[in-house]
MARZAPA-215623 format. One record per residue (C-alpha): residue in three letters; x, y, z. Coordinates in steps of 0.5 Angstrom, whole numbers, plus 500, padded with zeros to 3 digits. Layout:
BEGIN
alaXYZ...
//
This chain:
BEGIN
met436414458arg433417452pro437414446ser442418442val439423436ala443418431arg440412434glu433415433val434418426glu436411424glu430408427glu425413424phe428412417ser428404418his421404420his418409414phe422405409asp420398412met413401411arg414403404val416397402arg411393405asp406398402leu409396395val409389396ala402389398glu401392391gly404386388trp411389387ser417383389glu421384395gln427386391asp423391386ala420394392arg426396396ala429399390glu423403388ala422405396ala430407395arg428411389arg422415392phe426417398gly431420394asn438422398val437418404glu444420407gln443427406leu436427410lys439423415ala444428416asp439434416cys434430421arg440429426glu442436426leu435438427gly435433433thr441435436arg439442436arg432440439asn436436445glu441442446ala435447447met431442451gln437441456arg438449456arg431449458gln432444463trp438447466phe435454467asp429451470glu433447475ile437454476arg431457477gln428452482asp435452486leu435459486ala428459489tyr429454494thr435458496ala431464497arg426460501gln431457505phe434463507arg427466509arg426460514ala433461517pro435469516ser439469522phe444464519ala444468512leu445474516ile451471520ala454468514ile453474509thr456479514thr462474516leu464473508gly462480506ile467483512ala473478509ile471480502gly471487503ala477487507asn481483501thr478488496ala480494499val487492500phe487489493ser485496490val490499494met495494491asp492495484ala493503484val500503488val504497485leu500493479lys497500475pro503502470leu505510471pro501515467phe506515462pro506512455asp510506456ser512507463asp515501464glu521503459leu523509464ser529508469met532513474val539514475trp542515482met549515485arg552511491tyr558512495leu561505498pro568506500pro572500502ser571502509gly564500508phe561507510asp555507505ile550513502his546508498lys542514494phe544521492val543525486leu549526480ser553532479gly553536473pro558533469glu556526471ala549527469leu552530462asp556524461ile550519462gln546524457glu551524452ser554517452ala549512455thr547507449ser542504453phe537510453ser534513447ser533519451val536522457ala533528461val536532467tyr532535472gln532539479thr527539484gly525543491gly525550487ser520555488arg518561485ala514567488leu508569483thr506576484gly502581480glu495580476asp492583482ala492577486ala496575492ala503573492glu503566492arg509561492val509555487arg513549487val518549481ser522544477phe528545473thr528541467ser532540461met528540454glu529533453leu524531459ile518532455glu520527450thr523522455ile517522459gly512522453val507527455pro507533451pro504540453ala496540453leu497547450gly503551447arg510547447asn516545450phe522549451asn527550445asp534550444val535557445glu531557452asp534551455ala541555454ala545558459asp543565457gly536563455pro530568456pro526567462val520562460ala516557464ile511551463leu505551468gly502545471his494544469ala492546477leu496552477trp493554470thr486553473asp487556480arg490562479tyr489564471gly482561471ala484556465asp485562460pro488559454ser491566452ile496565458val500561453gly505567450ala503572455ser508574461ile507573468leu512575474met516570477asn520572483gly519579480val522577473ser517577467thr517570465glu513568458val509562459val510557453gly506551455val501548460met501541462pro495536462pro491535468asp494528470tyr501530469asp506530475phe513529474pro517531478ser512529483arg508535486ser511540481gln506546479ala511549474trp517547470leu523552468pro529550464leu535547467arg540550462leu545545464asp551544459arg559544459ser560551460asn556551467glu557544469gly560545476gly565540479arg564533480gln563533487ser557538487his551533487ser545536485tyr542533479ala537527478val537523471val531519468gly532516461arg527512457arg531505455ala532504448pro528499444gly529492446val534494452thr532491459gln534494466val539489467glu543491461val542499463asp545496470ala551493466glu552500462met552503469asn558499472val562500465ile561508466ala563507474glu569504472arg571509466trp570515471ala574511477ala580511472glu579518469tyr577522475glu580521482glu573524485his570518483glu573513488ala568509491his562513487phe557508483pro552510478trp546505479ser539505476leu532502477thr525503474met521509475his516504477glu520502483glu522509484ala515511485val512505489ala518505494asp517500500ala510500499pro510493496arg513490502val507493506leu502491502arg504484501leu504484509leu497487509leu494482503ala497476507ala493478513val487479509gly488473506leu488469512val482473515leu478470508leu480463510ile478464517ala471466515cys471461510ala472456515asn467459520val462459514gly464452512asn462450519leu456453519leu454450513met456443515ala452444521arg446446517ala447440512glu447435518arg440438521arg437437514his439430513ser432428513glu430433508val436430503ala434423505val427424502arg430427496arg434421495thr429417496leu424421491gly430420485ala435425486asp442423485gly448426489ala450430484arg443434483ile443435491ala450437491arg449442485gln443445489leu447446496ser453449492thr448454489glu446456496ser454457497leu454461491val448466493leu451467499ala458469496ser455473491val451477496ala457477501ala461480495leu456486494phe456487501gly464487501leu464492495val460497499leu465496505ala471496501gly468503498ile467506504gly474504507leu478506501arg474513502ala476513509leu483511508thr484517503leu481522507ile485520513asp491521510pro492520502thr500520503ala500514507leu502510501pro505513494arg499513489leu494512494asp489517492glu489513485ala486507488arg479506485leu474500485asn475499477gly474493473ser480489475val478490482leu471488481gly474482477phe478480483thr472481488ala468476483ala474471483thr475472491ala467470491leu467464487leu474462490thr470463497ala464459495met468453493leu472453499phe466454504gly461451500val463445496ile466441501pro459441506ala455440499trp459434497ile459431505ser451432505ser450428498arg455422500arg451422507ala444422505thr441415505ala434413504arg433412511leu429417514ala430416521ser436412523pro440412529thr445415526ala441421522arg439423529ala446424532val447430528gly452433533gly456426535arg463426535gly465422529arg461427525ser464433528ala471431527leu472435521arg468441524arg473441530gly479441525leu476447521val476450528ala483448529gly485451523glu481458524val485458531gly492457528leu490462522ser488467527leu494467531val498468525val495474524val494476531ile502475532leu504479526ala499485528gly502485535leu509485533val507491529val503495534arg509494539ser513497534phe509503533glu508504540ala516504541leu516509535gln511513538ser515513544thr522515541asp524522544pro524527538gly529531541met525537541asp518539544pro513540538thr507543542asp505550540val510551534val507553527thr512553521phe512556515ser517558509ile520564506thr524565500leu528572499pro529571491ser535574488ser531579484ala529583489tyr535581494pro541581490asn546583495ala547576498glu551579504leu545582506val540576506gly542574513arg541580516asp534581512phe532574515asp535576522arg530583522leu524579520leu525574525asp526580530asp519582528phe516576529arg519575536ala516582538leu509580536pro504579542gly503571544val510569540ser515567545arg520564540ala522565533ala527562529gly529559522ser533553519thr534550512asn532544515leu527543520pro526536524phe523531519ser524535513gly531531511thr538534510gly543534505gln550531507trp557534506asp564532506phe568536511gln576536513leu578536520asn584540522asp587536527arg588530523pro592528517glu588527510arg583521510gln586515507asp583510502gly579505507asp578510512val570512514ala568518510trp568525514asn561526512ala555530516gly548533515ile548540515ser543545517his544553517val540556523ser538562526ser540564533gly535562538tyr533556533phe534550539glu530554544ala525555539leu524548538gly525546545ile532542543ser537542549val544544549leu548538552arg555542552gly557548551arg553554548ser547555543leu548559537ala548567539pro545573535thr553575535asp555570531thr554574525arg558574518asp564579521ala564574527pro569568528leu566562524val562557529ala558551529val554546534val554539532ser550533534glu552527539thr553522534met558527530ala562528537ser562521538arg564519531tyr569524530trp572525537pro571519541lys573520548glu575527547asp572534549val569536542leu568543544gly574548541lys575542535gln575545528phe572542522gly571546515tyr569545508gln574545502met573551498asp577554492asp581558496gly582553502val578551508pro575556513trp576553519ile569552524thr570552531ile565547535val562551541gly556546543val553539542val546538542pro542531541asp541528534pro536531530val530527527thr532528519ser526524516ser523519521leu523517528gly526510527arg532512523pro538511527gly542518529tyr547521524pro552526525his549533524val552540524tyr548547525val552553522pro549560523gln545562517ser548569517gln555566516gly552562510gly557563504ile563564508ser563558512thr559554507tyr558553500phe552558499val548563502pro541560504arg535564501thr530560504leu528559511asp523554514ile521559520ala519556527val515560531arg513558539ala506561541glu504562548gly496561546gly497556541ala500555534glu494557529ala492563533val499567531leu498566524pro494572522ala499576525leu505573522arg502573515ala501581516thr508582519val511579512gln506583508glu509589512phe516587511asp515585503ser508585500asp511580494leu513575499pro508569500val508565506tyr508558504arg508551507val504553513asn504547518thr504545525met510541528val505537532asp502535525ile509534522val511529527ser504526526ala505526518ser512522519leu508516522ala503516517gly505510514pro507506520arg500508523val496506517thr499499517thr498498524asn491500524leu489496519leu493490521gly490491528leu483491525phe484485521ala487481528leu481483531val476481526ala480474526leu480473533ile472475533leu471469528ala475464531ala471465538val465465534gly467458530val469455537tyr462457540gly459455534val462448534ile461447541ala454449541phe452445536ser455439539val451440546ala445441542gly446434538arg448431545thr442433549arg440426550glu447423552ile448429557gly441428560val443421561arg450423564val446427569ala441422570leu446417572gly449422577ala454426573glu455433577arg455440573gly462441574gln464434570ile459436565thr462443564arg469440564leu467435559ile465440554leu470445556ser475440554glu472438547gly472446546val479447548arg483441545pro482444538val484451540ala490448543leu492444537gly490451533ile495455537gly501450536phe500450529gly499458529leu506459533val509455528gly506459522ala507465526trp514464526phe515463519ala510469517thr515474522arg519474516leu514479512val515484518glu522483520ser524489516gln519494518leu520493526tyr523498530gly525497538val522490538glu525483535ala521479530thr521473535asp519477541pro518473547ala513477550thr508477544phe509470542val507468549ser502473551leu498473545pro497465545leu495466552val490471550leu487467544leu487461549gly482465554val478467548gly477460546val475458553val470463554ala467461547ser467454550leu464456557ile458459554pro455452551ala458448557met454452562arg448451558ala449444558thr449443565arg442446565ile439440561ala434437565pro434429565thr427428564glu427433558ala433430555leu430423555arg423425552glu427427546glu426422540
//
């Protein structure tokens, strides 16, 4: 071992000092005087020693760096040679790891964009939403709905946990006309002037609304979204201060928002809300959303506490607030919704796939290391220590993992691109998923962890087992049972992890099949849908709006190829409002009674026929159900069974509390429960009233209808004629939200479909990796036991015995892995339990059939090398040395 720098310096100075002393003594100096003179001539010896030690240390560090880099270059060159000698091994290992790393990278990039990445607003973690909940003592629960005007103003004026509070409404639209361009319907949101301050994103051009514009009698003004400004107005900055026609009203554009601003979501323009105490409305009319920026130092827990205090104050002051509770959540929680739960499931699945891939490649490396036993033994004989050998073998693992990570990044990029192209709305913020710096860091960390998992253990075992004996009996039996115990354990682990992924995927697949097979209660084929709004500026007489819609629908029905046409305020899968009602054959509802509440849709005559909805009892709504006719309605099955159990619902009456009493509505028919948002939701009471009776039997006259047209020759074929009919009716009426009912149904399944397809893909990969792992271990065992098998055959063993012997060795780790996998899957089902529909989390069919499938895969994977073993000739086996 090389002496330390300090020792070298000390020895060197002592040598030169002694030489000087000897020279002076030779010149006639005494020993004592010679030493004193030598010390004087050398000067500050300690400083010189310190300088030399520093120089020596630098020299050694430079030499060590050069040696380290030389060894790294040697290891990399050696690794490249090894991979060139065994390209199939390198290709299999890189492909296996690349697929697993790519899947993990893709899912993490979605997790990063959806869950981890903050919202694109300054200090977005300080933003909170406020909603209302209805939870009476009876247990009836409407978990989330918007606030009334007085409630929103109360929170804006008195909530101390917020530094700024804004109120807004969504779901509005305006027709843009003029500018020598086609009429266009755009989505607008109505916002209080505090919204821009609360969100913290000022307009890119122009300004915010002012006090005058946000007042109840303020002038018509608008702020445009960046996309609308670019697409319709050519990004002309002079639009700020100019006037545009919105619903036929001259409206001044006061600002343009930045490109990435999107709140409320999908808004194309913003108009003043103009809500104040003079027009706040009643406390039972809920239509306003609230967002607030928390005051400095205030936590979400403190906001929740203040909401409880406000709820108690409201309940004490207003009878309308009985069982009504305001509650809050962060804007980020609002934006991501249920996505974290889905992504945690997918991350768990791809994590298991990565572990399976690591076990698979680890098995390959262990088998490869045992085949290279003699090579390692020679290197030990020539002086290489175990650490040096382990480092060289670990370098191979790191190179494999690095190349696999690059391959995985390519696969992740392709997968992300495909996912966003197929359905960018399957998860919130999915279109923001990118291979950014954090994702690249995750990939690098995954590659490093992967290299450690599948590379360090084989390298350590190989360095420990290497001896100076080049040709010992134990070195020969590379496939012996003792040395294959760890590899079989890894196979059992692969099988267990694979079974967990396969069972999770099986449950989700069965749930999705049940969801798909759910009867939507209608026939979506050959139905095209679109929306039309009759604005008050052009159609001021509300009493005539229903007749105008009926006339337009009659024009649609007269078109060639159109068999049915109807309109509704809420088509299936588009959501619905929920209104409380009164029953004329019951005493008033008492505290603790279940609320009398139902969804409501204003529909035209022929609505059920157009959508293929069967009328179970009574009749449909007819053209004769006009404003002058008796008030009627059709109700859903759940409505009938919940409020009139075991009674004939036809002829029963209900109504909505108006200022001058309750106009009673007579039930004339019963239809199946509608699908209001998704197929998996249970049925809820629903009411269908004639759109022509809106404002008489209900609170408002609908000015927007979603039109459903059933076409005999295909939905898209009649669209040009439908658009032309609208233009003839009113050239300023845009047709918007054009879709087919088939696409609407399909879109409602987008989220479950993505989860099902990805989990199914991960399960297939896990199954293939498990099969490859079983095959690899058994094939390697057969190759290493050629002599033994040859001897058995020479002594009279039959082929069936050899086959059973090899099969038993392959099936044992598979069976062990299935046992562990069943236990793991039982615990893992908690990840999917809340997402299942029509299937239990411990579904017996899934927990029985899929382990049998995996056992069959293991048997087939073992059978191939077993059959090869029966063809080993004894003479050939016995000639092997």
